[in-house]
C-alpha positions in Angstrom: 0.0 0.0 0.0 1.4 3.4 -0.9 2.4 5.7 2.0 1.4 3.1 4.6 2.6 4.3 8.0 4.0 1.5 10.2 2.5 1.6 13.7 4.2 0.9 17.0 1.6 -0.2 19.5 4.2 0.0 22.3 4.7 3.7 21.8 1.6 4.6 23.9 -2.0 3.7 24.7 -3.5 5.7 21.8 -1.0 4.1 19.4 -2.1 0.7 20.7 -5.7 1.7 20.2 -5.0 2.8 16.6 -3.0 -0.2 15.7 -5.8 -2.5 17.0 -8.4 -0.6 15.0 -6.3 -0.9 11.8 -5.8 -4.6 12.4 -9.5 -5.3 12.9 -10.4 -3.2 9.9 -8.0 -5.1 7.7 -9.2 -8.4 9.0 -12.6 -7.4 7.8 -11.2 -6.5 4.4 -12.3 -2.8 4.8 -10.5 0.2 3.5 -10.4 3.4 5.7 -13.1 4.8 3.4 -15.4 1.8 4.0 -15.0 2.1 7.8 -15.7 5.8 7.5 -18.9 5.0 5.7 -19.9 2.6 8.5 -19.1 5.1 11.3 -20.1 8.4 9.8 -16.6 9.8 10.3 -14.3 10.9 7.5 -11.5 8.6 6.2 -9.1 11.3 7.3 -10.4 11.0 10.8 -10.1 7.2 10.7 -6.5 7.6 9.4 -5.6 10.0 12.2 -6.9 7.7 14.9 -5.1 4.7 13.4 -1.8 6.6 13.4 -2.2 8.1 16.8 -2.2 11.7 15.5 -5.9 12.2 16.4 -7.2 11.2 19.9 -10.2 8.8 20.1 -13.3 9.9 21.9 -15.9 7.9 23.7 -18.4 8.9 21.0 -16.1 7.7 18.3 -15.3 4.5 20.2 -19.0 3.7 20.5 -19.7 3.9 16.7 -16.5 1.9 16.0 -17.7 -0.8 18.4 -21.0 -0.9 16.6 -19.2 -1.3 13.2 -17.1 -4.2 14.5 -19.8 -5.8 16.6 -17.9 -5.2 19.9 -20.5 -3.1 21.8 -20.6 -4.2 25.5 -17.8 -6.8 25.2 -14.5 -6.9 27.0 -12.8 -6.1 23.7 -14.8 -2.9 23.1 -13.0 0.2 22.0 -15.3 2.1 24.5 -13.7 0.1 27.3 -10.2 0.8 26.0 -10.9 4.4 25.5 -12.1 4.8 29.1 -9.0 3.1 30.4 -6.8 5.4 28.4 -8.7 8.5 29.3 -9.3 7.6 33.0 -11.1 10.9 33.5 -9.7 11.3 37.1 -6.1 11.3 35.8 -4.1 14.2 34.5 -3.7 14.4 30.7 -0.5 12.7 29.8 -0.5 10.4 32.9 -2.0 7.3 31.1 0.7 7.6 28.5 3.4 7.5 31.2 1.8 4.5 33.0 1.9 2.6 29.7 5.7 3.1 29.7 5.9 2.4 33.4 4.6 -1.1 32.8 7.5 -1.7 30.3 10.2 -0.2 32.4 13.2 -2.1 33.8 14.2 0.7 36.1 12.2 3.5 37.7 13.6 6.5 39.5 11.2 8.7 41.5 11.5 11.9 43.4 8.5 13.2 45.4 7.7 16.1 47.7 5.0 16.2 50.4 3.3 12.8 49.9 4.4 9.2 49.6 4.8 8.2 45.9 1.8 6.3 44.6 3.6 3.1 43.9 4.5 2.9 47.7 1.2 4.0 49.2 -0.9 1.7 51.4 -4.6 1.5 50.5 -5.5 3.5 53.6 -3.1 6.3 52.8 -4.3 6.5 49.2 -7.9 6.4 50.4 -7.2 9.4 52.8 -5.8 11.4 49.9 -8.8 10.5 47.6 -11.3 11.4 50.4 -9.7 14.8 50.8 -10.1 15.4 47.1 -13.7 14.5 47.3 -14.2 16.8 50.3 -12.7 19.7 48.3 -15.0 18.9 45.4 -12.1 18.2 43.1 -13.4 14.7 42.2 -16.6 12.7 42.8 -16.8 9.6 45.0 -17.0 7.4 41.9 -13.9 9.1 40.5 -12.1 8.5 43.8 -13.0 4.8 43.5 -11.6 4.7 40.0 -8.5 6.5 41.1 -7.9 3.9 43.8 -8.6 1.0 41.6 -6.1 2.4 39.0 -3.5 2.8 41.7 -3.9 -0.8 42.8 -3.4 -1.9 39.2 -0.3 0.2 38.9 1.2 -1.3 42.1 1.1 -4.8 40.6 4.3 -4.1 38.8 6.1 -4.4 42.2 4.6 -7.9 42.8 5.9 -9.4 39.5 8.4 -12.2 39.7 10.9 -9.8 38.1 9.8 -6.3 39.1 11.6 -3.2 37.7 14.4 -1.9 39.8 12.9 0.9 41.9 14.9 3.9 43.1 13.0 6.4 45.3 14.1 9.6 46.8 11.6 11.4 49.0 11.8 14.8 50.5 11.7 14.6 54.2 8.3 16.3 54.1 6.9 13.0 52.6 7.4 11.1 55.9 6.5 14.0 58.2 3.4 15.2 56.4 0.6 13.5 58.4 -2.0 11.9 56.1 -5.1 10.0 57.4 -4.2 10.3 61.0 -1.5 8.7 63.2 -2.7 5.1 62.6 -2.8 5.4 58.8 0.6 7.2 58.8 2.2 4.7 61.1 1.2 1.9 58.8 2.4 3.8 55.8 5.8 4.3 57.4 6.0 0.6 58.3 5.2 -0.2 54.6 8.2 1.9 53.5 10.6 0.0 55.8 9.3 -3.3 54.4 9.7 -2.1 50.8 13.2 -0.8 51.5 14.2 -4.3 52.5 13.3 -5.8 49.2 16.2 -6.5 46.8 14.7 -4.5 43.9 13.9 -1.3 45.9 16.1 1.5 47.2 14.5 4.2 49.3 16.3 7.4 50.4 15.2 10.6 52.1 16.4 14.0 51.1 16.6 15.7 54.5 15.5 19.3 55.1 19.1 20.2 56.0 20.0 19.9 52.3 18.4 23.3 51.8 19.5 24.9 48.5 21.7 21.8 47.8 18.6 19.8 46.9 19.0 19.6 43.1 15.3 19.0 42.2 12.4 21.2 43.3 9.5 19.4 41.8 8.5 15.7 41.6 10.1 13.8 38.8 9.9 10.3 37.4 12.5 8.6 35.1 11.7 5.3 33.4 14.4 3.2 31.8 13.0 1.0 29.1 14.3 -2.4 27.9 16.2 -0.8 25.0 17.9 1.4 27.6 16.3 4.6 26.5 15.1 6.8 29.3 11.9 8.8 29.6 11.1 11.5 32.1 7.7 12.5 33.4 6.7 15.6 35.4 3.4 17.2 36.2 2.1 20.7 36.4 -1.2 21.6 38.0 -3.1 21.0 34.7 -1.3 18.2 32.9 1.6 15.7 32.9 4.4 15.8 30.4 6.3 12.8 29.1 9.7 13.8 27.7 11.6 11.6 25.3 14.2 14.0 23.9 17.6 12.8 25.0 19.0 16.3 26.0 16.3 17.3 28.5 16.1 13.8 29.9 19.8 13.5 30.4 19.8 16.9 32.2 17.1 15.6 34.5 18.9 12.3 35.1 22.0 14.3 36.1 20.1 16.3 38.6 18.6 13.1 40.0 22.0 11.5 40.5 23.2 14.7 42.2 20.2 14.4 44.6 20.9 10.7 45.3 24.5 11.6 46.3 23.3 14.3 48.7 20.5 12.2 50.3 20.6 9.9 53.3 21.8 6.3 52.7 19.1 3.6 52.8 20.2 2.6 56.3 20.0 6.2 57.6 16.7 6.6 55.8 15.2 3.6 57.5 16.5 4.9 60.9 14.8 8.3 60.2 11.6 6.6 59.2 11.6 4.5 62.4 12.2 7.6 64.5 9.3 9.4 62.9 7.2 6.3 63.3 7.8 6.4 67.1 6.1 9.8 67.2 2.9 8.2 65.8 2.4 6.0 68.9 
């Protein structure tokens, strides 16, 4: 076929969506124009979704399901679209999570709260309940957020989990979330995780002051081909960076932070000391 663009389903959730739609279309023997006729969308729109240059919507997914006979099934595009969109998540975050599942190494830096991958259910519930109380999300959205977090955390329970390096600002372990009992259990969880062979947890203490090289939460994911992606969030959206220059700069800052932070043994001692204050 002339000008046929090769698709890489592993490049992101919308790419996987588009690649599956193309595969099913071709299995039916339909051209893009024929699928367009069956859905009421233009062939240009169909092409854009297939190549990942145009985002799929729930409305679009519904008519595509009708065309392929997938409405209400586990293989529906509506279901896939909802998983990708996950309305309670920042734009850009589902794209990062797709890469997180492929990662062989993860490096995290967090300020103020325990990173999601390390949160206990009770700690995560307290954060979600606070968002509901502020009117930021609904109770249903909070439940979706918690379910999504549980799903993410499964990567740590794999037979061969990714190597996980975590640096937390001291505020993470001193910021009381959910009350003393919830926080105590969360701190206990950190000590347990730190003892695992695939996990390294460090605290960047307050005394670092201006020597703390990062001033916003950052995530770095190393993929099987050894490429590295960085992910950071603003108030409105998340940004996944693939360009080698900016990512290398962030990685350098992360390594500088690691060098200045407490050792894992000293981190565990600090966590236990803070834990005593919860009794």
